[in-house]
Each structure stands twice: as C-alpha cells, then as structure tokens.
PyMOL Python script that loads the backbone (N, CA, C, O; Angstrom):
from pymol import cmd

cmd.read_pdbstr("""\
ATOM      1  N   MET A   1      32.956-151.873 -89.844  1.00  0.00           N
ATOM      2  CA  MET A   1      33.289-152.755 -91.195  1.00  0.00           C
ATOM      3  C   MET A   1      32.541-153.270 -91.387  1.00  0.00           C
ATOM      4  O   MET A   1      31.660-152.723 -90.722  1.00  0.00           O
ATOM      5  N   MET A   2      31.994-154.293 -92.026  1.00  0.00           N
ATOM      6  CA  MET A   2      30.863-155.607 -92.401  1.00  0.00           C
ATOM      7  C   MET A   2      31.615-156.985 -91.979  1.00  0.00           C
ATOM      8  O   MET A   2      32.643-157.512 -92.404  1.00  0.00           O
ATOM      9  N   ASP A   3      30.764-157.323 -91.057  1.00  0.00           N
ATOM     10  CA  ASP A   3      31.753-158.796 -91.545  1.00  0.00           C
ATOM     11  C   ASP A   3      31.660-159.958 -92.527  1.00  0.00           C
ATOM     12  O   ASP A   3      30.822-160.847 -92.380  1.00  0.00           O
ATOM     13  N   LEU A   4      32.928-159.928 -93.985  1.00  0.00           N
ATOM     14  CA  LEU A   4      32.107-160.955 -94.726  1.00  0.00           C
ATOM     15  C   LEU A   4      33.199-162.065 -95.359  1.00  0.00           C
ATOM     16  O   LEU A   4      34.380-162.161 -95.027  1.00  0.00           O
ATOM     17  N   THR A   5      32.789-162.539 -95.942  1.00  0.00           N
ATOM     18  CA  THR A   5      33.570-163.505 -96.430  1.00  0.00           C
ATOM     19  C   THR A   5      35.239-162.975 -97.299  1.00  0.00           C
ATOM     20  O   THR A   5      35.413-161.759 -97.212  1.00  0.00           O
ATOM     21  N   GLU A   6      35.999-163.485 -97.811  1.00  0.00           N
ATOM     22  CA  GLU A   6      36.547-162.990 -98.614  1.00  0.00           C
ATOM     23  C   GLU A   6      36.340-162.980 -99.834  1.00  0.00           C
ATOM     24  O   GLU A   6      37.109-162.282-100.495  1.00  0.00           O
ATOM     25  N   GLU A   7      35.290-163.706-100.537  1.00  0.00           N
ATOM     26  CA  GLU A   7      34.955-163.426-101.989  1.00  0.00           C
ATOM     27  C   GLU A   7      33.674-162.825-101.543  1.00  0.00           C
ATOM     28  O   GLU A   7      32.983-162.749-102.558  1.00  0.00           O
ATOM     29  N   ASP A   8      33.101-162.420-100.659  1.00  0.00           N
ATOM     30  CA  ASP A   8      32.223-161.629-100.802  1.00  0.00           C
ATOM     31  C   ASP A   8      32.323-159.889-100.551  1.00  0.00           C
ATOM     32  O   ASP A   8      31.494-159.008-100.776  1.00  0.00           O
ATOM     33  N   ALA A   9      34.240-159.813 -99.774  1.00  0.00           N
ATOM     34  CA  ALA A   9      34.975-158.800 -99.563  1.00  0.00           C
ATOM     35  C   ALA A   9      35.489-158.099-101.269  1.00  0.00           C
ATOM     36  O   ALA A   9      35.457-156.977-101.773  1.00  0.00           O
ATOM     37  N   GLY A  10      36.060-159.834-101.849  1.00  0.00           N
ATOM     38  CA  GLY A  10      36.639-159.651-103.162  1.00  0.00           C
ATOM     39  C   GLY A  10      35.670-158.337-104.121  1.00  0.00           C
ATOM     40  O   GLY A  10      36.062-157.286-104.627  1.00  0.00           O
ATOM     41  N   PHE A  11      34.352-158.944-104.073  1.00  0.00           N
ATOM     42  CA  PHE A  11      33.306-158.689-104.945  1.00  0.00           C
ATOM     43  C   PHE A  11      32.275-157.478-105.124  1.00  0.00           C
ATOM     44  O   PHE A  11      31.539-156.967-105.968  1.00  0.00           O
ATOM     45  N   LEU A  12      32.773-157.317-103.527  1.00  0.00           N
ATOM     46  CA  LEU A  12      31.911-156.034-103.378  1.00  0.00           C
ATOM     47  C   LEU A  12      33.196-154.992-103.562  1.00  0.00           C
ATOM     48  O   LEU A  12      32.846-154.256-104.485  1.00  0.00           O
ATOM     49  N   ARG A  13      34.534-154.581-103.112  1.00  0.00           N
ATOM     50  CA  ARG A  13      35.951-154.376-103.513  1.00  0.00           C
ATOM     51  C   ARG A  13      35.711-153.826-105.279  1.00  0.00           C
ATOM     52  O   ARG A  13      35.771-152.609-105.452  1.00  0.00           O
ATOM     53  N   ASP A  14      35.471-154.650-106.424  1.00  0.00           N
ATOM     54  CA  ASP A  14      35.863-154.998-107.193  1.00  0.00           C
ATOM     55  C   ASP A  14      34.149-153.937-107.744  1.00  0.00           C
ATOM     56  O   ASP A  14      34.179-153.122-108.666  1.00  0.00           O
ATOM     57  N   LEU A  15      33.193-154.169-107.131  1.00  0.00           N
ATOM     58  CA  LEU A  15      32.011-153.116-107.596  1.00  0.00           C
ATOM     59  C   LEU A  15      32.021-151.817-107.759  1.00  0.00           C
ATOM     60  O   LEU A  15      31.761-151.061-108.695  1.00  0.00           O
ATOM     61  N   VAL A  16      32.524-151.644-106.200  1.00  0.00           N
ATOM     62  CA  VAL A  16      33.402-150.472-105.931  1.00  0.00           C
ATOM     63  C   VAL A  16      34.148-149.397-106.896  1.00  0.00           C
ATOM     64  O   VAL A  16      33.961-148.235-107.259  1.00  0.00           O
ATOM     65  N   LYS A  17      35.158-150.496-107.123  1.00  0.00           N
ATOM     66  CA  LYS A  17      36.724-149.980-107.933  1.00  0.00           C
ATOM     67  C   LYS A  17      35.040-150.086-109.515  1.00  0.00           C
ATOM     68  O   LYS A  17      33.959-150.256-108.951  1.00  0.00           O
ATOM     69  N   SER A  18      34.944-150.021-110.720  1.00  0.00           N
ATOM     70  CA  SER A  18      34.584-150.993-111.539  1.00  0.00           C
ATOM     71  C   SER A  18      33.137-149.093-111.338  1.00  0.00           C
ATOM     72  O   SER A  18      32.619-148.611-112.345  1.00  0.00           O
ATOM     73  N   ALA A  19      32.944-148.640-110.237  1.00  0.00           N
ATOM     74  CA  ALA A  19      31.374-147.465-110.199  1.00  0.00           C
ATOM     75  C   ALA A  19      32.765-146.375-110.017  1.00  0.00           C
ATOM     76  O   ALA A  19      32.659-145.678-111.026  1.00  0.00           O
ATOM     77  N   ARG A  20      33.310-146.156-109.681  1.00  0.00           N
ATOM     78  CA  ARG A  20      34.098-145.599-110.175  1.00  0.00           C
ATOM     79  C   ARG A  20      35.056-144.587-111.091  1.00  0.00           C
ATOM     80  O   ARG A  20      35.501-143.439-111.093  1.00  0.00           O
ATOM     81  N   GLN A  21      35.058-146.298-112.167  1.00  0.00           N
ATOM     82  CA  GLN A  21      35.257-145.991-113.692  1.00  0.00           C
ATOM     83  C   GLN A  21      34.891-144.823-114.428  1.00  0.00           C
ATOM     84  O   GLN A  21      35.348-144.017-113.618  1.00  0.00           O
ATOM     85  N   ARG A  22      34.387-144.056-115.400  1.00  0.00           N
ATOM     86  CA  ARG A  22      34.232-143.616-116.230  1.00  0.00           C
ATOM     87  C   ARG A  22      33.617-144.817-116.758  1.00  0.00           C
ATOM     88  O   ARG A  22      34.233-145.876-116.638  1.00  0.00           O
ATOM     89  N   THR A  23      31.789-144.784-117.678  1.00  0.00           N
ATOM     90  CA  THR A  23      31.723-145.734-118.777  1.00  0.00           C
ATOM     91  C   THR A  23      31.272-145.203-119.887  1.00  0.00           C
ATOM     92  O   THR A  23      30.811-144.066-119.989  1.00  0.00           O
ATOM     93  N   LEU A  24      31.414-146.171-120.931  1.00  0.00           N
ATOM     94  CA  LEU A  24      31.332-146.027-122.262  1.00  0.00           C
ATOM     95  C   LEU A  24      29.555-146.401-122.109  1.00  0.00           C
ATOM     96  O   LEU A  24      29.486-147.531-121.623  1.00  0.00           O
ATOM     97  N   VAL A  25      27.984-145.771-122.387  1.00  0.00           N
ATOM     98  CA  VAL A  25      27.512-146.176-123.436  1.00  0.00           C
ATOM     99  C   VAL A  25      27.021-146.678-124.600  1.00  0.00           C
ATOM    100  O   VAL A  25      26.211-145.805-124.913  1.00  0.00           O
ATOM    101  N   VAL A  26      26.990-147.293-125.225  1.00  0.00           N
ATOM    102  CA  VAL A  26      26.182-147.797-126.772  1.00  0.00           C
ATOM    103  C   VAL A  26      24.998-148.418-126.650  1.00  0.00           C
ATOM    104  O   VAL A  26      24.563-149.275-125.882  1.00  0.00           O
ATOM    105  N   SER A  27      24.366-147.548-127.964  1.00  0.00           N
ATOM    106  CA  SER A  27      23.009-147.394-127.659  1.00  0.00           C
ATOM    107  C   SER A  27      23.206-149.345-129.127  1.00  0.00           C
ATOM    108  O   SER A  27      23.824-149.771-130.102  1.00  0.00           O
ATOM    109  N   TRP A  28      22.734-149.498-128.687  1.00  0.00           N
ATOM    110  CA  TRP A  28      22.511-150.298-130.131  1.00  0.00           C
ATOM    111  C   TRP A  28      21.112-151.267-130.301  1.00  0.00           C
ATOM    112  O   TRP A  28      20.140-151.162-129.554  1.00  0.00           O
ATOM    113  N   THR A  29      21.221-152.340-131.563  1.00  0.00           N
ATOM    114  CA  THR A  29      19.594-152.365-131.588  1.00  0.00           C
ATOM    115  C   THR A  29      20.036-154.352-131.879  1.00  0.00           C
ATOM    116  O   THR A  29      20.564-154.942-132.821  1.00  0.00           O
ATOM    117  N   ASP A  30      19.269-154.996-130.012  1.00  0.00           N
ATOM    118  CA  ASP A  30      19.201-156.219-130.569  1.00  0.00           C
ATOM    119  C   ASP A  30      18.622-157.013-131.489  1.00  0.00           C
ATOM    120  O   ASP A  30      17.500-156.690-131.882  1.00  0.00           O
ATOM    121  N   ARG A  31      19.167-158.036-131.945  1.00  0.00           N
ATOM    122  CA  ARG A  31      18.638-159.211-132.613  1.00  0.00           C
ATOM    123  C   ARG A  31      17.392-159.281-133.427  1.00  0.00           C
ATOM    124  O   ARG A  31      17.244-159.482-134.633  1.00  0.00           O
ATOM    125  N   ASP A  32      15.972-158.927-131.848  1.00  0.00           N
ATOM    126  CA  ASP A  32      14.728-159.448-132.092  1.00  0.00           C
ATOM    127  C   ASP A  32      14.107-157.554-132.482  1.00  0.00           C
ATOM    128  O   ASP A  32      12.908-157.286-132.396  1.00  0.00           O
ATOM    129  N   GLY A  33      15.113-156.523-132.866  1.00  0.00           N
ATOM    130  CA  GLY A  33      15.223-155.167-132.877  1.00  0.00           C
ATOM    131  C   GLY A  33      14.488-154.505-131.689  1.00  0.00           C
ATOM    132  O   GLY A  33      13.766-153.519-131.837  1.00  0.00           O
ATOM    133  N   THR A  34      14.798-155.321-130.085  1.00  0.00           N
ATOM    134  CA  THR A  34      14.654-154.416-129.229  1.00  0.00           C
ATOM    135  C   THR A  34      16.146-152.935-128.365  1.00  0.00           C
ATOM    136  O   THR A  34      17.065-153.108-127.564  1.00  0.00           O
ATOM    137  N   GLU A  35      15.690-151.795-129.024  1.00  0.00           N
ATOM    138  CA  GLU A  35      16.639-151.045-128.905  1.00  0.00           C
ATOM    139  C   GLU A  35      17.295-151.044-127.209  1.00  0.00           C
ATOM    140  O   GLU A  35      16.697-150.447-126.315  1.00  0.00           O
ATOM    141  N   ARG A  36      18.101-151.515-127.056  1.00  0.00           N
ATOM    142  CA  ARG A  36      19.131-151.302-125.609  1.00  0.00           C
ATOM    143  C   ARG A  36      20.945-150.333-125.613  1.00  0.00           C
ATOM    144  O   ARG A  36      21.794-150.205-126.497  1.00  0.00           O
ATOM    145  N   HIS A  37      20.860-149.776-123.986  1.00  0.00           N
ATOM    146  CA  HIS A  37      21.945-148.894-124.239  1.00  0.00           C
ATOM    147  C   HIS A  37      22.234-149.781-123.028  1.00  0.00           C
ATOM    148  O   HIS A  37      21.643-150.224-122.044  1.00  0.00           O
ATOM    149  N   SER A  38      23.891-149.829-123.809  1.00  0.00           N
ATOM    150  CA  SER A  38      25.139-150.834-122.401  1.00  0.00           C
ATOM    151  C   SER A  38      26.148-150.162-122.249  1.00  0.00           C
ATOM    152  O   SER A  38      27.122-149.921-122.962  1.00  0.00           O
ATOM    153  N   ALA A  39      25.762-149.801-121.010  1.00  0.00           N
ATOM    154  CA  ALA A  39      27.173-149.025-119.951  1.00  0.00           C
ATOM    155  C   ALA A  39      28.812-150.347-119.564  1.00  0.00           C
ATOM    156  O   ALA A  39      28.804-151.416-118.954  1.00  0.00           O
ATOM    157  N   LEU A  40      29.727-149.760-120.101  1.00  0.00           N
ATOM    158  CA  LEU A  40      31.111-150.376-120.222  1.00  0.00           C
ATOM    159  C   LEU A  40      31.446-150.356-120.199  1.00  0.00           C
ATOM    160  O   LEU A  40      32.042-150.374-121.276  1.00  0.00           O
ATOM    161  N   THR A  41      32.532-150.214-118.541  1.00  0.00           N
ATOM    162  CA  THR A  41      33.306-150.172-117.962  1.00  0.00           C
ATOM    163  C   THR A  41      34.470-149.619-118.816  1.00  0.00           C
ATOM    164  O   THR A  41      34.298-150.249-119.859  1.00  0.00           O
ATOM    165  N   ALA A  42      35.676-148.738-119.042  1.00  0.00           N
ATOM    166  CA  ALA A  42      37.578-148.453-119.647  1.00  0.00           C
ATOM    167  C   ALA A  42      37.023-149.912-120.668  1.00  0.00           C
ATOM    168  O   ALA A  42      36.643-150.054-121.831  1.00  0.00           O
ATOM    169  N   ALA A  43      37.226-150.767-119.548  1.00  0.00           N
ATOM    170  CA  ALA A  43      38.155-152.117-119.893  1.00  0.00           C
ATOM    171  C   ALA A  43      37.658-152.788-121.264  1.00  0.00           C
ATOM    172  O   ALA A  43      38.203-153.022-122.343  1.00  0.00           O
ATOM    173  N   GLU A  44      35.717-153.092-120.458  1.00  0.00           N
ATOM    174  CA  GLU A  44      35.167-153.702-121.529  1.00  0.00           C
ATOM    175  C   GLU A  44      34.890-152.537-123.180  1.00  0.00           C
ATOM    176  O   GLU A  44      34.653-153.060-124.269  1.00  0.00           O
ATOM    177  N   ALA A  45      35.006-150.735-122.968  1.00  0.00           N
ATOM    178  CA  ALA A  45      34.858-150.863-124.030  1.00  0.00           C
ATOM    179  C   ALA A  45      36.554-150.941-124.842  1.00  0.00           C
ATOM    180  O   ALA A  45      36.714-151.592-125.874  1.00  0.00           O
ATOM    181  N   SER A  46      37.191-150.511-124.465  1.00  0.00           N
ATOM    182  CA  SER A  46      38.819-151.019-125.137  1.00  0.00           C
ATOM    183  C   SER A  46      38.600-152.043-125.568  1.00  0.00           C
ATOM    184  O   SER A  46      38.931-151.990-126.753  1.00  0.00           O
ATOM    185  N   ARG A  47      38.137-153.227-125.278  1.00  0.00           N
ATOM    186  CA  ARG A  47      38.166-154.883-125.868  1.00  0.00           C
ATOM    187  C   ARG A  47      36.998-154.113-126.794  1.00  0.00           C
ATOM    188  O   ARG A  47      37.501-153.951-127.906  1.00  0.00           O
ATOM    189  N   LEU A  48      35.964-153.707-126.774  1.00  0.00           N
ATOM    190  CA  LEU A  48      34.870-153.400-128.025  1.00  0.00           C
ATOM    191  C   LEU A  48      35.701-152.556-129.427  1.00  0.00           C
ATOM    192  O   LEU A  48      35.699-152.701-130.649  1.00  0.00           O
ATOM    193  N   LYS A  49      36.329-151.687-128.504  1.00  0.00           N
ATOM    194  CA  LYS A  49      36.152-150.923-129.388  1.00  0.00           C
ATOM    195  C   LYS A  49      37.192-151.582-130.435  1.00  0.00           C
ATOM    196  O   LYS A  49      36.937-151.420-131.628  1.00  0.00           O
ATOM    197  N   LEU A  50      38.640-152.502-129.984  1.00  0.00           N
ATOM    198  CA  LEU A  50      39.299-153.698-130.443  1.00  0.00           C
ATOM    199  C   LEU A  50      38.672-154.354-131.859  1.00  0.00           C
ATOM    200  O   LEU A  50      38.912-154.200-133.056  1.00  0.00           O
ATOM    201  N   LEU A  51      37.947-154.986-131.248  1.00  0.00           N
ATOM    202  CA  LEU A  51      36.988-155.381-131.895  1.00  0.00           C
ATOM    203  C   LEU A  51      36.504-155.699-133.376  1.00  0.00           C
ATOM    204  O   LEU A  51      36.470-156.536-134.278  1.00  0.00           O
ATOM    205  N   ALA A  52      36.011-153.882-132.794  1.00  0.00           N
ATOM    206  CA  ALA A  52      35.154-153.984-133.960  1.00  0.00           C
ATOM    207  C   ALA A  52      35.958-152.754-135.136  1.00  0.00           C
ATOM    208  O   ALA A  52      35.450-152.375-136.192  1.00  0.00           O
ATOM    209  N   HIS A  53      37.025-152.405-134.697  1.00  0.00           N
ATOM    210  CA  HIS A  53      38.211-151.632-135.550  1.00  0.00           C
ATOM    211  C   HIS A  53      38.938-152.650-136.236  1.00  0.00           C
ATOM    212  O   HIS A  53      39.472-152.613-137.344  1.00  0.00           O
ATOM    213  N   ARG A  54      38.874-153.498-135.454  1.00  0.00           N
ATOM    214  CA  ARG A  54      39.558-155.369-136.241  1.00  0.00           C
ATOM    215  C   ARG A  54      38.578-155.703-138.351  1.00  0.00           C
ATOM    216  O   ARG A  54      38.934-156.133-139.448  1.00  0.00           O
ATOM    217  N   HIS A  55      37.181-155.080-137.636  1.00  0.00           N
ATOM    218  CA  HIS A  55      36.661-155.837-138.483  1.00  0.00           C
ATOM    219  C   HIS A  55      35.848-154.504-138.611  1.00  0.00           C
ATOM    220  O   HIS A  55      34.624-154.433-138.727  1.00  0.00           O
ATOM    221  N   LYS A  56      36.434-153.812-138.584  1.00  0.00           N
ATOM    222  CA  LYS A  56      35.926-152.338-139.949  1.00  0.00           C
ATOM    223  C   LYS A  56      34.346-152.147-139.326  1.00  0.00           C
ATOM    224  O   LYS A  56      33.571-151.969-140.266  1.00  0.00           O
ATOM    225  N   LEU A  57      33.734-152.134-138.158  1.00  0.00           N
ATOM    226  CA  LEU A  57      32.785-152.269-137.657  1.00  0.00           C
ATOM    227  C   LEU A  57      32.018-151.516-137.091  1.00  0.00           C
ATOM    228  O   LEU A  57      32.170-151.780-135.898  1.00  0.00           O
ATOM    229  N   SER A  58      31.129-150.573-137.202  1.00  0.00           N
ATOM    230  CA  SER A  58      30.851-149.161-135.509  1.00  0.00           C
ATOM    231  C   SER A  58      30.631-150.710-133.963  1.00  0.00           C
ATOM    232  O   SER A  58      30.642-151.927-133.781  1.00  0.00           O
ATOM    233  N   LEU A  59      30.476-149.479-133.339  1.00  0.00           N
ATOM    234  CA  LEU A  59      30.273-150.189-131.786  1.00  0.00           C
ATOM    235  C   LEU A  59      29.234-151.063-131.546  1.00  0.00           C
ATOM    236  O   LEU A  59      29.259-152.131-130.935  1.00  0.00           O
ATOM    237  N   ALA A  60      28.301-150.489-132.099  1.00  0.00           N
ATOM    238  CA  ALA A  60      26.495-150.852-132.045  1.00  0.00           C
ATOM    239  C   ALA A  60      26.178-151.791-132.760  1.00  0.00           C
ATOM    240  O   ALA A  60      25.243-152.564-132.553  1.00  0.00           O
ATOM    241  N   GLU A  61      27.543-151.815-134.400  1.00  0.00           N
ATOM    242  CA  GLU A  61      26.961-153.111-134.956  1.00  0.00           C
ATOM    243  C   GLU A  61      27.435-153.961-135.109  1.00  0.00           C
ATOM    244  O   GLU A  61      26.992-154.814-135.879  1.00  0.00           O
ATOM    245  N   THR A  62      29.051-154.160-134.136  1.00  0.00           N
ATOM    246  CA  THR A  62      29.698-155.173-133.592  1.00  0.00           C
ATOM    247  C   THR A  62      28.704-155.707-131.969  1.00  0.00           C
ATOM    248  O   THR A  62      28.854-156.889-131.659  1.00  0.00           O
ATOM    249  N   LEU A  63      27.879-154.941-131.151  1.00  0.00           N
ATOM    250  CA  LEU A  63      26.958-155.893-130.177  1.00  0.00           C
ATOM    251  C   LEU A  63      26.443-156.212-131.146  1.00  0.00           C
ATOM    252  O   LEU A  63      27.025-157.192-131.611  1.00  0.00           O
ATOM    253  N   ARG A  64      25.261-155.764-131.998  1.00  0.00           N
ATOM    254  CA  ARG A  64      24.102-156.765-132.809  1.00  0.00           C
ATOM    255  C   ARG A  64      24.931-157.665-133.364  1.00  0.00           C
ATOM    256  O   ARG A  64      24.613-158.837-133.163  1.00  0.00           O
ATOM    257  N   GLN A  65      25.697-157.512-133.870  1.00  0.00           N
ATOM    258  CA  GLN A  65      26.641-159.368-134.988  1.00  0.00           C
ATOM    259  C   GLN A  65      26.435-159.887-133.462  1.00  0.00           C
ATOM    260  O   GLN A  65      25.667-160.849-133.503  1.00  0.00           O
ATOM    261  N   ALA A  66      26.898-159.562-131.929  1.00  0.00           N
ATOM    262  CA  ALA A  66      27.368-160.783-131.454  1.00  0.00           C
ATOM    263  C   ALA A  66      25.831-161.338-130.255  1.00  0.00           C
ATOM    264  O   ALA A  66      25.999-162.149-129.345  1.00  0.00           O
ATOM    265  N   ALA A  67      24.809-160.848-130.487  1.00  0.00           N
ATOM    266  CA  ALA A  67      24.223-160.862-129.655  1.00  0.00           C
ATOM    267  C   ALA A  67      23.401-162.085-130.844  1.00  0.00           C
ATOM    268  O   ALA A  67      22.177-162.183-130.758  1.00  0.00           O
ATOM    269  N   HIS A  68      23.992-162.770-131.674  1.00  0.00           N
ATOM    270  CA  HIS A  68      23.827-163.909-132.626  1.00  0.00           C
ATOM    271  C   HIS A  68      25.081-164.948-131.998  1.00  0.00           C
ATOM    272  O   HIS A  68      25.408-166.032-132.480  1.00  0.00           O
ATOM    273  N   ILE A  69      25.324-164.673-131.499  1.00  0.00           N
ATOM    274  CA  ILE A  69      26.471-165.841-130.972  1.00  0.00           C
ATOM    275  C   ILE A  69      25.992-166.583-129.707  1.00  0.00           C
ATOM    276  O   ILE A  69      25.858-166.157-128.560  1.00  0.00           O
ATOM    277  N   PRO A  70      25.707-168.158-130.377  1.00  0.00           N
ATOM    278  CA  PRO A  70      25.398-168.678-129.276  1.00  0.00           C
ATOM    279  C   PRO A  70      25.987-168.932-127.905  1.00  0.00           C
ATOM    280  O   PRO A  70      27.146-169.270-127.668  1.00  0.00           O
ATOM    281  N   VAL A  71      24.738-168.656-126.798  1.00  0.00           N
ATOM    282  CA  VAL A  71      25.457-169.246-125.833  1.00  0.00           C
ATOM    283  C   VAL A  71      26.292-170.119-124.884  1.00  0.00           C
ATOM    284  O   VAL A  71      25.412-170.980-124.868  1.00  0.00           O
ATOM    285  N   ALA A  72      27.034-170.528-124.249  1.00  0.00           N
ATOM    286  CA  ALA A  72      28.174-171.478-123.730  1.00  0.00           C
ATOM    287  C   ALA A  72      27.476-171.774-123.276  1.00  0.00           C
ATOM    288  O   ALA A  72      26.836-170.860-122.756  1.00  0.00           O
ATOM    289  N   ARG A  73      26.674-173.854-122.906  1.00  0.00           N
ATOM    290  CA  ARG A  73      26.197-174.169-122.289  1.00  0.00           C
ATOM    291  C   ARG A  73      26.119-175.473-120.915  1.00  0.00           C
ATOM    292  O   ARG A  73      25.120-175.560-120.202  1.00  0.00           O
TER     293      ARG A  73
END
""", "prot")
cmd.dss("prot")
cmd.show_as("cartoon", "prot")
cmd.util.cbc("prot")
cmd.orient("prot")
C-alpha cells in the first residue's frame, strides 16, 4: 500500500467511489456556442434533475443558463 497522508487517502477513496458509480452524460451548449458533454455522478445528476424540474427546464437548458452565473471570487 502507498504511504499517503490522510488528505490524499481521502481524495483517492472518494475518486474511486465516484468512478464506480454510474454516470449520466448531459450534452449541452455553453454560452459561447461550444457543445459540451458533462459526465455527472448519481448525486450530481439527481440534484440537476431536481433543479431542472423545479424551473420546468431540460437538463441541457439548466446547464446552459447556469453557465451565465458569475464565478465567485
């Protein structure tokens, strides 16, 4: 086994856990017109579906509109 810090071990554990999950790929168009394909974990997909349903939008449209949200600094 590798000699890892607790932080590194936690990161790798979470990475393997998410890699084992089924992903949902959402195709959407970014604000600059670029076609994107985002692979979401089950938890991310569930939350995106909830938000999209709440606003009566498709998953792709929800991500397109989210691309206009300013980045926190």
